[in-house]
Residue frames relative to the residue before (quaternion, step in Angstrom):
aa qw qx qy qz dx dy dz
M 1.0000 0.0000 0.0000 0.0000 0.00 0.00 0.00
D 0.3057 -0.7615 0.5479 0.1628 3.59 -0.93 0.93
F 0.1408 -0.7750 0.6125 0.0659 3.55 -0.98 0.94
G 0.0484 -0.7935 0.6066 -0.0017 3.55 -0.90 1.02
Y 0.3318 -0.7287 0.5610 0.2101 3.56 -1.20 0.50
F 0.2626 -0.7566 0.5852 0.1271 3.56 -0.92 1.02
L 0.1573 -0.8253 0.5408 0.0401 3.56 -0.30 1.32
N 0.0709 0.7842 -0.6048 0.1191 3.54 0.28 1.31
Q 0.1908 -0.8460 0.4903 0.0867 3.55 -0.04 1.32
N 0.0539 -0.7912 0.6088 -0.0210 3.51 -1.03 0.96
N 0.0403 -0.7715 0.6349 0.0073 3.54 -1.24 0.56
L 0.1609 -0.8575 0.4808 0.0878 3.52 0.64 1.24
G 0.8294 0.1205 -0.1344 0.5287 3.54 -0.75 1.12
L 0.3867 -0.7369 0.4600 0.3096 3.58 1.33 0.09
E 0.2289 0.8194 -0.4922 0.1843 3.55 1.03 0.84
K 0.7227 0.4069 -0.2439 0.5027 3.61 1.06 -0.65
P 0.4963 -0.5903 0.5150 0.3741 3.61 -1.11 0.48
F 0.5857 -0.6380 0.3601 0.3468 3.56 -0.97 0.82
D 0.5925 0.5627 -0.3906 0.4241 3.60 1.05 -0.51
R 0.6140 0.5238 -0.3551 0.4718 3.60 1.15 -0.49
V 0.5982 0.5474 -0.3562 0.4643 3.59 1.04 -0.71
I 0.6658 0.4901 -0.2977 0.4774 3.57 0.92 -0.92
A 0.6549 0.5242 -0.3184 0.4415 3.58 0.92 -0.89
E 0.6453 0.5121 -0.3264 0.4634 3.59 1.00 -0.74
G 0.6272 0.5211 -0.3321 0.4742 3.58 1.07 -0.70
R 0.6332 0.5203 -0.3235 0.4730 3.57 1.01 -0.80
D 0.6278 0.5578 -0.3273 0.4331 3.55 0.98 -0.89
I 0.6670 0.4875 -0.2920 0.4819 3.57 0.93 -0.95
A 0.6739 0.5095 -0.3064 0.4388 3.59 0.83 -0.97
Q 0.6892 0.4800 -0.2932 0.4569 3.57 0.87 -0.90
Y 0.6166 0.5217 -0.3490 0.4753 3.60 1.07 -0.65
C 0.6739 0.4912 -0.2988 0.4640 3.59 0.86 -0.94
D 0.6259 0.5353 -0.3333 0.4590 3.58 1.06 -0.71
R 0.6852 0.4956 -0.2851 0.4512 3.59 0.90 -0.93
T 0.7786 0.3881 -0.1730 0.4617 3.56 1.02 -0.80
G 0.6610 -0.6062 0.2810 0.3415 3.56 1.18 0.51
W 0.3290 0.7163 -0.5464 0.2831 3.61 1.10 0.43
H 0.5419 -0.6512 0.4334 0.3073 3.56 -1.15 0.67
S 0.8290 -0.0497 0.1165 0.5447 3.61 0.83 -0.95
I 0.1303 -0.7380 0.6501 0.1257 3.51 -1.40 0.28
W 0.1782 -0.8196 0.5442 0.0191 3.56 -0.90 1.03
N 0.2164 -0.7374 0.6262 0.1311 3.54 -1.08 0.86
T 0.2467 -0.7590 0.5789 0.1672 3.56 -1.26 0.20
E 0.3604 -0.7381 0.5357 0.1957 3.60 -1.28 0.07
H 0.2076 0.7352 -0.6290 0.1437 3.53 -0.88 1.07
H 0.2265 -0.7909 0.5631 0.0782 3.55 -1.22 0.57
F 0.8370 0.2691 -0.1906 0.4367 3.53 -1.40 0.41
G 0.3665 0.7800 -0.4470 0.2397 3.62 1.17 0.53
H 0.0063 -0.8373 0.5466 -0.0086 3.59 0.51 1.11
E 0.5658 0.5895 -0.3857 0.4285 3.60 1.25 -0.25
G 0.4862 -0.6583 0.4320 0.3790 3.57 1.24 -0.46
L 0.5547 0.5620 -0.4073 0.4589 3.56 1.26 0.31
E 0.8540 0.0522 -0.0652 0.5135 3.57 -0.95 0.96
V 0.2039 0.7954 -0.5354 0.1979 3.55 0.72 1.15
C 0.4302 0.6861 -0.4431 0.3846 3.55 0.60 1.20
P 0.0077 0.8837 -0.4680 0.0023 3.61 0.53 1.15
N 0.8081 0.2140 -0.1072 0.5382 3.61 1.10 -0.44
P 0.1810 -0.8327 0.5129 0.1041 3.61 0.07 1.23
V 0.6062 0.5523 -0.3741 0.4330 3.61 1.07 -0.54
M 0.6621 0.4896 -0.3146 0.4721 3.61 0.93 -0.83
M 0.6619 0.4897 -0.3166 0.4710 3.59 0.93 -0.85
S 0.6369 0.5261 -0.3254 0.4601 3.58 1.00 -0.78
T 0.6359 0.5292 -0.3286 0.4556 3.58 1.01 -0.78
D 0.6399 0.5199 -0.3166 0.4690 3.56 0.98 -0.84
L 0.6915 0.4720 -0.2832 0.4679 3.59 0.88 -0.93
A 0.6126 0.5513 -0.3531 0.4429 3.59 1.03 -0.71
A 0.6689 0.5066 -0.2955 0.4567 3.58 1.03 -0.79
R 0.7371 0.4137 -0.2143 0.4894 3.60 1.19 -0.51
T 0.6996 0.3911 -0.2603 0.5383 3.58 1.27 0.12
E 0.3778 -0.7575 0.4973 0.1903 3.56 -1.26 0.32
R 0.8348 0.2254 -0.0760 0.4965 3.58 0.88 -0.91
I 0.6244 0.5912 -0.3476 0.3739 3.57 0.98 -0.84
R 0.4286 -0.6777 0.5302 0.2756 3.58 -1.07 0.73
I 0.2970 -0.7752 0.5470 0.1077 3.56 -1.08 0.88
G 0.0378 0.8333 -0.5478 0.0633 3.59 -0.58 1.14
Q 0.2670 -0.7167 0.6139 0.1955 3.53 -1.37 0.17
A 0.0097 -0.8027 0.5952 -0.0352 3.55 -0.80 1.05
A 0.5424 -0.6445 -0.5356 0.0604 1.45 0.57 2.38
N 0.5281 -0.5095 0.5356 0.4178 3.50 -1.42 -0.04
I 0.2812 -0.7490 0.5715 0.1827 3.61 -0.74 1.00
V 0.2242 -0.8466 0.4691 0.1138 3.53 0.14 1.33
T 0.5937 0.5697 -0.3777 0.4246 3.60 1.13 -0.37
F 0.6370 0.5231 -0.3290 0.4608 3.62 1.26 -0.24
R 0.7479 0.4372 -0.1885 0.4625 3.58 1.15 -0.60
H 0.5149 -0.5498 0.5301 0.3893 3.51 -1.31 0.25
P 0.4513 -0.7478 0.4011 0.2760 3.61 -0.49 1.12
I 0.6325 0.5147 -0.3549 0.4573 3.61 1.03 -0.63
Q 0.6697 0.4954 -0.3162 0.4540 3.57 0.88 -0.87
L 0.6444 0.5046 -0.3271 0.4723 3.59 0.99 -0.78
A 0.6300 0.5255 -0.3334 0.4645 3.60 0.99 -0.77
E 0.6500 0.5052 -0.3136 0.4731 3.59 0.99 -0.81
D 0.6540 0.5240 -0.3158 0.4449 3.58 0.89 -0.94
L 0.6996 0.4666 -0.2764 0.4652 3.58 0.88 -0.94
A 0.6228 0.5222 -0.3471 0.4680 3.60 1.03 -0.67
M 0.6392 0.5070 -0.3272 0.4767 3.59 0.99 -0.76
L 0.6535 0.5102 -0.3137 0.4629 3.59 0.95 -0.87
D 0.6092 0.5473 -0.3545 0.4513 3.58 1.04 -0.69
H 0.6647 0.4706 -0.3001 0.4967 3.60 1.02 -0.76
M 0.6610 0.5226 -0.3191 0.4337 3.60 0.90 -0.88
S 0.7270 0.3997 -0.2271 0.5101 3.57 1.13 -0.64
A 0.4225 -0.7210 0.4458 0.3208 3.60 1.31 0.12
G 0.7470 -0.4410 0.2218 0.4453 3.55 0.88 0.99
R 0.4753 0.6742 -0.4463 0.3470 3.60 1.09 0.60
L 0.4781 0.7199 -0.4046 0.2991 3.59 1.26 0.09
E 0.0783 -0.7081 0.6994 0.0585 3.52 -1.25 0.81
V 0.1945 -0.8050 0.5541 0.0846 3.61 -0.82 0.95
G 0.0785 -0.7724 0.6296 0.0296 3.55 -0.70 1.13
V 0.1264 -0.7975 0.5881 0.0472 3.58 -1.00 0.82
G 0.0020 -0.7985 0.6018 -0.0179 3.55 -1.16 0.67
R 0.5236 -0.6672 0.4559 0.2699 3.55 -1.33 0.35
G 0.5573 -0.5565 0.4177 0.4530 3.60 1.21 -0.47
V 0.2745 -0.7944 0.5323 0.1009 3.54 -1.12 0.76
Y 0.8072 0.3107 -0.1376 0.4826 3.56 0.64 -1.16
P 0.5136 -0.6711 0.4293 0.3185 3.63 -0.79 0.92
R 0.6420 0.5290 -0.3594 0.4229 3.63 0.93 -0.73
E 0.6437 0.4906 -0.3243 0.4897 3.58 1.18 -0.47
T 0.7255 0.4837 -0.2807 0.4011 3.54 0.58 -1.16
V 0.7185 0.4606 -0.2795 0.4398 3.58 0.74 -0.98
N 0.7047 0.4485 -0.2751 0.4760 3.60 1.10 -0.57
M 0.6490 0.4813 -0.3296 0.4883 3.59 1.11 -0.48
N 0.7676 -0.1252 0.0995 0.6207 3.58 1.13 -0.72
P 0.3867 -0.7587 0.4639 0.2442 3.63 -0.26 1.15
T 0.6255 0.5425 -0.3495 0.4385 3.60 1.06 -0.62
A 0.6667 0.5189 -0.2926 0.4480 3.59 1.18 -0.56
D 0.3247 0.7862 -0.4836 0.2064 3.61 1.26 -0.02
V 0.3612 -0.7615 0.4968 0.2070 3.61 -0.56 1.15
R 0.5350 0.6049 -0.4237 0.4104 3.60 1.20 -0.12
N 0.6956 0.3005 -0.2402 0.6068 3.56 1.35 -0.09
P 0.1397 -0.8714 0.4606 0.0949 3.59 0.52 1.18
E 0.6161 0.5535 -0.3717 0.4195 3.62 0.99 -0.65
V 0.6700 0.4730 -0.2961 0.4896 3.58 0.95 -0.87
N 0.6307 0.5432 -0.3298 0.4453 3.57 0.96 -0.87
R 0.6768 0.4849 -0.2975 0.4672 3.61 0.89 -0.90
A 0.6522 0.5084 -0.3209 0.4617 3.59 0.99 -0.79
L 0.6336 0.5203 -0.3228 0.4729 3.59 1.01 -0.79
F 0.6344 0.5347 -0.3184 0.4586 3.58 0.97 -0.89
A 0.6750 0.5012 -0.3015 0.4498 3.58 0.83 -0.97
E 0.6685 0.4936 -0.3091 0.4625 3.60 0.93 -0.85
A 0.6561 0.5158 -0.3218 0.4471 3.58 0.88 -0.91
L 0.6600 0.5044 -0.3082 0.4637 3.57 0.96 -0.85
E 0.6387 0.5208 -0.3290 0.4611 3.60 0.99 -0.78
V 0.6307 0.5203 -0.3350 0.4683 3.60 0.98 -0.80
M 0.6527 0.5200 -0.3192 0.4491 3.59 0.90 -0.89
K 0.6580 0.5058 -0.3165 0.4594 3.59 0.91 -0.87
R 0.6613 0.4979 -0.3180 0.4623 3.60 0.96 -0.80
C 0.5919 0.5617 -0.3595 0.4527 3.59 1.06 -0.71
W 0.7252 0.4631 -0.2353 0.4521 3.57 0.96 -0.90
T 0.8064 0.3659 -0.1399 0.4430 3.56 0.93 -0.87
E 0.7337 0.3848 -0.2318 0.5097 3.65 1.16 -0.37
E 0.5232 -0.6423 0.4556 0.3257 3.57 -0.92 0.90
F 0.7517 0.0157 -0.0032 0.6594 3.56 1.05 -0.89
F 0.0491 -0.8236 0.5650 0.0107 3.58 -0.78 0.89
S 0.0700 -0.7408 0.6636 0.0770 3.49 -1.36 0.44
F 0.0345 -0.7952 0.6053 -0.0068 3.55 -1.18 0.52
E 0.0145 0.7721 -0.6353 0.0102 3.53 -1.07 0.79
G 0.1363 0.7949 -0.5744 0.1398 3.55 -0.58 1.19
E 0.7549 -0.3648 0.2838 0.4653 3.53 -1.26 -0.39
F 0.7970 0.3076 -0.1268 0.5041 3.57 1.01 -0.86
F 0.7975 0.2140 -0.0896 0.5569 3.59 1.08 -0.66
Q 0.0145 0.7539 -0.6564 -0.0224 3.52 -1.25 0.63
F 0.0766 0.7864 -0.6042 0.1036 3.54 -0.66 1.17
P 0.5251 -0.2974 -0.7912 0.0996 1.50 -1.58 1.93
V 0.6213 -0.5018 0.4260 0.4250 3.56 -1.26 0.26
P 0.4827 -0.7004 0.4340 0.2968 3.64 -0.72 0.99
G 0.8217 0.3385 -0.2162 0.4044 3.51 -1.32 0.48
V 0.5634 0.5901 -0.3916 0.4254 3.61 1.23 0.29
S 0.1510 -0.7794 0.6040 0.0697 3.56 -0.95 0.96
F 0.0961 -0.7642 0.6329 0.0790 3.54 -1.26 0.46
S 0.0064 0.8161 -0.5736 0.0709 3.54 -0.38 1.25
H 0.2409 0.7477 -0.5819 0.2106 3.55 -0.61 1.18
A 0.5468 -0.6516 0.4159 0.3217 3.57 -0.92 0.90
M 0.6950 0.4619 -0.2760 0.4768 3.60 1.09 -0.64
S 0.7442 0.2978 -0.1939 0.5655 3.59 1.28 -0.10
P 0.0651 -0.8260 0.5593 0.0244 3.58 0.40 1.18
P 0.5819 -0.5961 0.4145 0.3664 3.60 -1.07 0.66
R 0.1506 -0.7625 0.6248 0.0742 3.53 -1.16 0.75
P 0.5797 -0.6033 0.4021 0.3719 3.61 -1.03 0.62
E 0.6140 0.5707 -0.3525 0.4159 3.61 1.17 -0.50
N 0.8346 0.2105 -0.0859 0.5018 3.59 1.08 -0.56
T 0.7544 0.3325 -0.1993 0.5297 3.61 1.22 0.06
D 0.4176 -0.6739 0.5502 0.2621 3.56 -1.02 0.85
P 0.4065 -0.7542 0.4526 0.2473 3.64 -0.54 1.09
D 0.6706 0.5035 -0.3070 0.4501 3.60 1.11 -0.55
T 0.7948 0.3061 -0.1529 0.5012 3.60 0.84 -0.96
G 0.3940 -0.7149 0.4862 0.3121 3.57 1.14 -0.55
H 0.4776 0.6808 -0.4389 0.3404 3.58 1.25 0.10
I 0.5262 -0.6195 0.4840 0.3241 3.55 -1.15 0.69
T 0.1509 -0.8149 0.5572 0.0523 3.57 -0.84 1.01
A 0.7945 0.0842 -0.0497 0.5993 3.61 1.23 -0.26
L 0.3094 -0.7548 0.5597 0.1459 3.54 -1.21 0.63
A 0.2528 -0.7302 0.6133 0.1639 3.55 -1.21 0.65
V 0.1733 -0.7899 0.5835 0.0749 3.57 -0.67 1.11
I 0.0765 -0.7968 0.5988 -0.0280 3.56 -0.76 1.16
P 0.5969 -0.2667 -0.7565 0.0201 1.55 -1.77 1.79
K 0.5030 -0.5352 0.5442 0.4054 3.50 -1.37 0.01
P 0.6284 -0.5561 0.3631 0.4051 3.61 -1.09 0.47
F 0.5979 -0.5392 0.4582 0.3767 3.55 -1.31 0.39
Q 0.7153 0.3552 -0.2112 0.5635 3.58 1.02 -0.89
R 0.1685 -0.8122 0.5537 0.0732 3.55 -0.75 1.00
P 0.5079 -0.1880 -0.8407 0.0035 1.50 -1.98 1.48
H 0.7807 -0.0647 0.0258 0.6210 3.59 1.24 -0.35
P 0.6557 -0.4963 0.3643 0.4370 3.63 -1.19 0.22
P 0.6441 -0.4944 0.3930 0.4317 3.61 -1.22 0.33
L 0.2356 -0.7881 0.5614 0.0904 3.55 -0.95 0.98
W 0.0652 -0.7843 0.6169 -0.0049 3.55 -1.02 0.94
Q 0.1244 -0.7534 0.6347 0.1189 3.55 -1.23 0.53
V 0.3732 -0.6844 0.5793 0.2381 3.54 -0.97 0.90
V 0.0123 -0.8430 0.5330 -0.0721 3.59 -0.43 1.25
D 0.0500 -0.7872 0.6140 0.0294 3.50 -1.31 0.40
T 0.7750 0.3459 -0.1790 0.4977 3.57 0.69 -1.11
P 0.6702 -0.5045 0.3505 0.4165 3.62 -1.18 0.41
P 0.6603 0.4919 -0.3566 0.4416 3.69 0.83 -0.72
S 0.6590 0.5006 -0.3194 0.4617 3.60 1.00 -0.77
I 0.6244 0.5267 -0.3393 0.4665 3.58 0.99 -0.79
D 0.6771 0.4954 -0.2927 0.4587 3.58 0.88 -0.94
F 0.6454 0.5195 -0.3310 0.4516 3.60 0.94 -0.85
A 0.6599 0.5061 -0.3168 0.4561 3.58 0.85 -0.93
A 0.6757 0.5101 -0.3024 0.4379 3.57 0.85 -0.97
R 0.7454 0.4229 -0.2283 0.4619 3.59 0.89 -0.92
N 0.7234 0.3962 -0.2440 0.5100 3.60 1.25 -0.19
D 0.5460 -0.6773 0.3666 0.3296 3.52 1.20 0.66
L 0.4356 0.6467 -0.4910 0.3886 3.55 1.00 0.91
Q 0.4026 -0.6663 0.5614 0.2807 3.56 -1.00 0.74
A 0.3649 -0.7660 0.5038 0.1620 3.57 -1.09 0.75
M 0.1408 -0.7796 0.6082 0.0494 3.53 -1.11 0.81
F 0.1085 -0.7996 0.5905 0.0156 3.59 -0.69 1.16
W 0.2444 -0.7894 0.5465 0.1358 3.56 -1.21 0.47
I 0.8795 0.2708 -0.1272 0.3700 3.58 -0.03 -1.30
P 0.6546 0.5702 -0.3841 0.3145 3.68 0.57 -0.94
P 0.5600 -0.5850 0.4620 0.3616 3.60 -1.13 0.64
T 0.7115 -0.4844 0.2989 0.4121 3.54 -1.23 0.49
D 0.6913 0.4732 -0.3021 0.4550 3.61 0.76 -0.94
A 0.6580 0.5040 -0.3127 0.4640 3.60 1.07 -0.67
L 0.6101 0.5488 -0.3577 0.4456 3.60 1.21 -0.32
I 0.5253 0.6696 -0.4168 0.3194 3.61 1.10 -0.53
P 0.7090 0.4242 -0.3018 0.4757 3.67 0.72 -0.85
R 0.6049 0.5400 -0.3606 0.4609 3.60 1.11 -0.52
F 0.6312 0.5073 -0.3216 0.4908 3.58 1.02 -0.78
E 0.6468 0.5204 -0.3194 0.4570 3.60 0.97 -0.82
A 0.6475 0.5208 -0.3210 0.4544 3.57 0.98 -0.86
Y 0.6499 0.5023 -0.3185 0.4732 3.59 0.97 -0.82
R 0.6588 0.5156 -0.3138 0.4491 3.58 0.87 -0.96
D 0.6932 0.4916 -0.2955 0.4365 3.59 0.82 -0.97
A 0.6826 0.4757 -0.2959 0.4693 3.60 0.91 -0.89
A 0.6610 0.5000 -0.3134 0.4635 3.60 0.95 -0.83
S 0.6382 0.5252 -0.3301 0.4558 3.59 0.98 -0.79
E 0.6591 0.5040 -0.3055 0.4671 3.57 0.96 -0.86
A 0.6914 0.4914 -0.2880 0.4446 3.58 0.88 -0.95
R 0.7544 0.3984 -0.2118 0.4767 3.59 0.98 -0.80
G 0.4107 -0.7371 0.4542 0.2857 3.56 1.25 -0.22
L 0.6809 0.3779 -0.3006 0.5505 3.55 1.12 0.68
E 0.5294 -0.6460 0.4549 0.3089 3.54 -1.23 0.50
L 0.2244 -0.7801 0.5753 0.1004 3.55 -0.47 1.26
G 0.4712 -0.6785 0.4852 0.2867 3.56 -0.97 0.81
F 0.5675 -0.5842 0.4517 0.3641 3.57 -1.12 0.67
G 0.8029 0.2368 -0.2083 0.5059 3.57 -0.79 1.07
E 0.5251 0.6408 -0.4159 0.3750 3.58 1.22 -0.23
G 0.8299 0.2054 -0.1623 0.4926 3.56 -0.95 0.90
I 0.6463 0.5060 -0.3144 0.4768 3.60 1.20 0.37
A 0.1089 -0.7524 0.6460 0.0682 3.55 -1.16 0.76
V 0.1960 -0.7468 0.6224 0.1284 3.54 -1.26 0.53
L 0.2436 -0.7424 0.6093 0.1354 3.55 -1.06 0.85
R 0.0095 -0.7918 0.6104 -0.0168 3.56 -0.96 0.93
D 0.4552 -0.6501 0.5429 0.2747 3.53 -1.24 0.65
L 0.1091 -0.8394 0.5308 -0.0417 3.55 -0.69 1.18
F 0.2168 0.7348 -0.6395 0.0647 3.52 -1.18 0.63
V 0.1040 -0.8174 0.5666 -0.0008 3.54 -0.35 1.33
T 0.0691 0.7804 -0.6150 0.0894 3.56 -0.85 1.04
E 0.6886 -0.4906 0.3386 0.4130 3.57 -1.30 0.11
T 0.7905 0.1345 -0.0789 0.5923 3.60 1.15 -0.57
M 0.6258 -0.5337 0.4099 0.3944 3.56 -1.24 0.40
A 0.6634 0.5225 -0.3078 0.4383 3.57 0.94 -0.88
E 0.6349 0.5468 -0.3367 0.4296 3.58 1.04 -0.74
A 0.6115 0.5468 -0.3530 0.4500 3.60 1.04 -0.68
E 0.6664 0.4843 -0.3001 0.4810 3.57 0.93 -0.87
R 0.6577 0.5271 -0.3228 0.4307 3.59 0.90 -0.88
L 0.7438 0.4338 -0.2337 0.4516 3.57 0.85 -0.95
A 0.8503 0.1621 -0.0261 0.5000 3.58 0.83 -0.94
G 0.4365 0.7260 -0.4524 0.2788 3.60 1.22 -0.11
D 0.6756 0.4843 -0.3051 0.4647 3.56 0.86 -0.90
G 0.6392 0.5506 -0.3294 0.4239 3.60 0.99 -0.80
I 0.7105 0.4383 -0.2835 0.4720 3.59 0.83 -0.90
V 0.6276 0.5243 -0.3530 0.4546 3.62 1.01 -0.66
R 0.6446 0.5088 -0.3270 0.4676 3.59 0.95 -0.81
Y 0.6538 0.4962 -0.3262 0.4689 3.58 0.96 -0.77
M 0.6604 0.4998 -0.3154 0.4632 3.60 0.94 -0.80
E 0.5829 0.5478 -0.3717 0.4712 3.58 1.13 -0.55
W 0.6305 0.5331 -0.3189 0.4654 3.57 1.05 -0.80
V 0.7074 0.4638 -0.2600 0.4656 3.58 0.81 -1.06
C 0.7432 0.4503 -0.2422 0.4316 3.57 0.77 -1.06
E 0.4981 0.6161 -0.4446 0.4179 3.59 1.20 -0.18
F 0.6988 0.4211 -0.2520 0.5205 3.58 1.15 -0.66
R 0.8120 0.3449 -0.1335 0.4515 3.55 0.78 -1.09
G 0.4261 -0.6664 0.4956 0.3588 3.58 1.17 -0.44
I 0.5185 -0.6602 0.4536 0.2993 3.57 -1.30 0.07
G 0.3678 0.7785 -0.4543 0.2285 3.58 1.27 0.06
N 0.6333 0.5586 -0.3399 0.4140 3.61 1.06 -0.67
H 0.6315 0.5372 -0.3338 0.4486 3.58 1.25 -0.31
R 0.4969 0.6954 -0.4196 0.3056 3.61 1.21 -0.16
Y 0.4598 -0.6058 0.5706 0.3099 3.49 -1.30 0.52
P 0.6468 -0.5094 0.3705 0.4300 3.64 -1.14 0.40
G 0.8419 0.1581 -0.1444 0.4953 3.56 -0.86 1.02
E 0.4871 0.6829 -0.4334 0.3295 3.60 1.21 -0.03
E 0.1866 -0.7450 0.6307 0.1111 3.56 -1.03 0.87
L 0.2900 -0.7735 0.5386 0.1659 3.54 -0.59 1.11
P 0.5086 -0.6457 0.4613 0.3340 3.60 -0.98 0.73
K 0.4949 -0.6411 0.4956 0.3138 3.54 -1.14 0.65
T 0.0341 -0.7915 0.6100 -0.0177 3.56 -0.95 0.94
G 0.6610 -0.5293 0.3605 0.3912 3.55 -1.26 0.30
G 0.7860 0.1800 -0.0911 0.5844 3.58 1.06 -0.76
K 0.5631 -0.6559 0.3809 0.3281 3.57 -1.03 0.72
L 0.7211 0.3970 -0.2562 0.5067 3.60 1.22 -0.25
D 0.3281 0.7874 -0.4807 0.2034 3.60 1.22 0.20
L 0.6873 0.4923 -0.2912 0.4476 3.61 1.03 -0.70
L 0.5648 0.6553 -0.3717 0.3368 3.55 1.20 -0.52
S 0.2780 0.7214 -0.5897 0.2334 3.55 -0.57 1.22
Y 0.6715 -0.4813 0.3624 0.4314 3.56 -1.25 0.27
E 0.6661 0.5165 -0.3029 0.4448 3.57 0.91 -0.94
W 0.6692 0.4916 -0.2971 0.4714 3.60 1.04 -0.75
L 0.7040 0.4791 -0.2660 0.4517 3.58 0.96 -0.89
H 0.6200 0.6436 -0.3566 0.2725 3.54 0.81 -1.06
P 0.7506 0.3956 -0.2716 0.4543 3.67 0.61 -0.91
R 0.6046 0.6078 -0.3538 0.3741 3.59 1.18 -0.43
N 0.8430 -0.1160 0.1270 0.5097 3.59 0.70 -0.95
M 0.5808 0.6196 -0.3678 0.3789 3.62 1.20 0.11
L 0.2394 -0.7400 0.6138 0.1356 3.56 -1.03 0.88
F 0.2726 0.7566 -0.5257 0.2771 3.53 0.60 1.23
G 0.6276 0.5436 -0.3963 0.3919 3.58 -0.74 1.00
T 0.7843 -0.3058 0.2411 0.4830 3.54 -1.21 -0.54
A 0.6618 -0.4898 0.3803 0.4213 3.53 -1.28 0.31
D 0.6429 0.5302 -0.3313 0.4426 3.59 0.95 -0.81
Y 0.6456 0.5081 -0.3260 0.4676 3.59 0.98 -0.81
V 0.6713 0.4999 -0.3005 0.4574 3.58 0.89 -0.94
I 0.6166 0.5362 -0.3404 0.4652 3.60 1.00 -0.78
E 0.6517 0.5274 -0.3116 0.4472 3.58 0.92 -0.91
K 0.6931 0.4725 -0.2830 0.4650 3.60 0.90 -0.90
I 0.6443 0.4944 -0.3337 0.4785 3.61 1.01 -0.69
Q 0.6250 0.5342 -0.3406 0.4561 3.57 0.99 -0.77
E 0.6165 0.5389 -0.3428 0.4605 3.58 1.04 -0.74
M 0.6617 0.4963 -0.3081 0.4700 3.60 0.96 -0.82
R 0.6279 0.5284 -0.3389 0.4601 3.58 1.01 -0.73
E 0.7062 0.4749 -0.2696 0.4507 3.56 0.89 -0.94
K 0.7463 0.4128 -0.2259 0.4708 3.59 0.92 -0.87
L 0.7938 0.3174 -0.1331 0.5014 3.58 1.03 -0.79
N 0.3033 -0.7324 0.5305 0.3002 3.58 1.23 -0.31
L 0.1423 0.8464 -0.4987 0.1212 3.56 1.04 0.87
R 0.1745 -0.8024 0.5664 0.0699 3.55 -0.87 1.02
T 0.7910 0.1871 -0.0858 0.5761 3.62 1.12 -0.64
L 0.0185 -0.7919 0.6092 -0.0366 3.56 -0.72 1.13
L 0.1567 -0.7698 0.6150 0.0681 3.55 -0.83 1.07
L 0.1571 -0.7989 0.5785 0.0504 3.57 -1.00 0.88
W 0.1069 -0.7702 0.6268 0.0491 3.53 -1.13 0.78
S 0.0382 0.8334 -0.5491 0.0497 3.59 -0.86 0.93
N 0.6102 0.5477 -0.3789 0.4290 3.64 1.16 -0.20
F 0.0054 -0.8546 0.5162 -0.0556 3.53 0.57 1.30
P 0.6690 -0.5057 0.3469 0.4200 3.60 -1.18 0.43
G 0.8463 0.2096 -0.1606 0.4627 3.53 -0.94 0.94
V 0.5763 0.5753 -0.3939 0.4265 3.61 1.22 -0.12
P 0.4881 -0.6808 0.4518 0.3067 3.64 -0.73 0.98
H 0.5769 -0.6183 0.4132 0.3380 3.55 -1.02 0.84
E 0.6222 0.5496 -0.3507 0.4334 3.59 0.98 -0.75
A 0.6571 0.4932 -0.3114 0.4774 3.60 1.00 -0.78
V 0.6068 0.5454 -0.3465 0.4628 3.58 1.07 -0.72
M 0.6833 0.4833 -0.2907 0.4637 3.59 0.86 -0.95
D 0.6161 0.5353 -0.3495 0.4600 3.61 1.01 -0.71
S 0.6597 0.5077 -0.3066 0.4616 3.58 0.97 -0.87
I 0.6515 0.5066 -0.3133 0.4698 3.58 0.92 -0.90
T 0.6447 0.5285 -0.3178 0.4518 3.58 1.00 -0.82
L 0.6540 0.5005 -0.3148 0.4718 3.59 0.92 -0.86
F 0.6392 0.5165 -0.3291 0.4651 3.58 0.96 -0.82
T 0.6681 0.5135 -0.2985 0.4481 3.57 0.90 -0.95
E 0.7564 0.4206 -0.2151 0.4523 3.56 0.83 -0.98
Q 0.8066 0.3231 -0.1449 0.4732 3.58 0.98 -0.80
V 0.7346 0.4007 -0.2334 0.4953 3.61 1.14 -0.52
I 0.6772 0.5158 -0.3211 0.4151 3.60 0.67 -1.02
P 0.6557 0.5196 -0.3536 0.4183 3.67 0.81 -0.79
H 0.5826 0.5948 -0.3748 0.4079 3.59 1.14 -0.54
F 0.7588 0.3676 -0.1898 0.5031 3.60 1.13 -0.65
T 0.4574 0.7230 -0.4325 0.2846 3.59 1.25 -0.20
D 0.7965 0.3164 -0.1498 0.4930 3.58 0.85 -0.95
Q 0.4723 0.6771 -0.4532 0.3364 3.59 1.24 0.11
S 0.4781 -0.6530 0.5066 0.2972 3.54 -1.08 0.74
D 0.6058 -0.5272 0.4489 0.3918 3.53 -1.27 0.43
P 0.5210 -0.6578 0.4346 0.3272 3.65 -0.80 0.94
A 0.6291 0.5390 -0.3479 0.4389 3.61 1.04 -0.71
E 0.6456 0.5112 -0.3268 0.4638 3.59 1.05 -0.78
V 0.6322 0.5292 -0.3319 0.4584 3.56 1.01 -0.80
A 0.6504 0.5175 -0.3108 0.4610 3.57 0.98 -0.91
């Protein structure tokens, strides 16, 4: 089983200088690298004056971590491709793949918060989901062509490469039939350098939640990454991904294959200590997330939530904990991970523990306990699919 760390950086109230935020991320990455974790993942958010999700450039942070580590794989969960020029992002990621000697994992997303999407790229505005999804699909297709074709061209609703009517005449670059119209001299295709270190490209992941996103990832050969729903509520989502991917690829995909789950983690010596140290941090963060998304994703299958005056009235540590939180002793966390392995055939689990307001020393203590007391329990276990 592969364990990855989700480095969602926070600086509640902007109390710390930003170089300290970066240093704490490096500290976590280097510890995970030394102790055999499979991967570490950055994320992307903008305009966080509240001090929540202060991580605007996952490629730059990944590059820094790649230079300071040796074995751990480096991922982004996710690059918001609707915010970027797809060719430039493809170039940046291909360079990072070389700089890390092929340790790159590429996560892609469409964007979540309207204040981000509309200001980073008005066309990406999530308040117009059909346009946002179409833009995402085109940008991703351009990136794949940059990586896999010696010379590529593309014409869609949002992008056209190369721009028509442009010539390039230079003695050191004679025209070739692959990239130049012999009659007009206009450029007909572009060569993007470099190609990735991993061929045809690094592993691709999409952070998914809704049925359309699950279906898109499955049918476009993207691995899927889930976060909030309880284990039992993930089963039909895993089935939907498996069925769509199997149909698209013309082969029977195994249940749980190509899927990762992210869970909130805090390991301590007692159950009460986990709540004392990190309970307030995770609840405050969930208040931030659920103000936009609501709390419906936390429901058990078939559960009807009671009607309340406010949409976050149910949100508390006691309500959240049994649904999806790995907070408590090593034995408790082992039990919950084992449940996910048995029910989901889970192969990749990502963990997040540097919650808003939680001291870095407490975060490192929790990661250390998980590494020393939980990971070894799963190191020698056979793959559930092989056992079945």
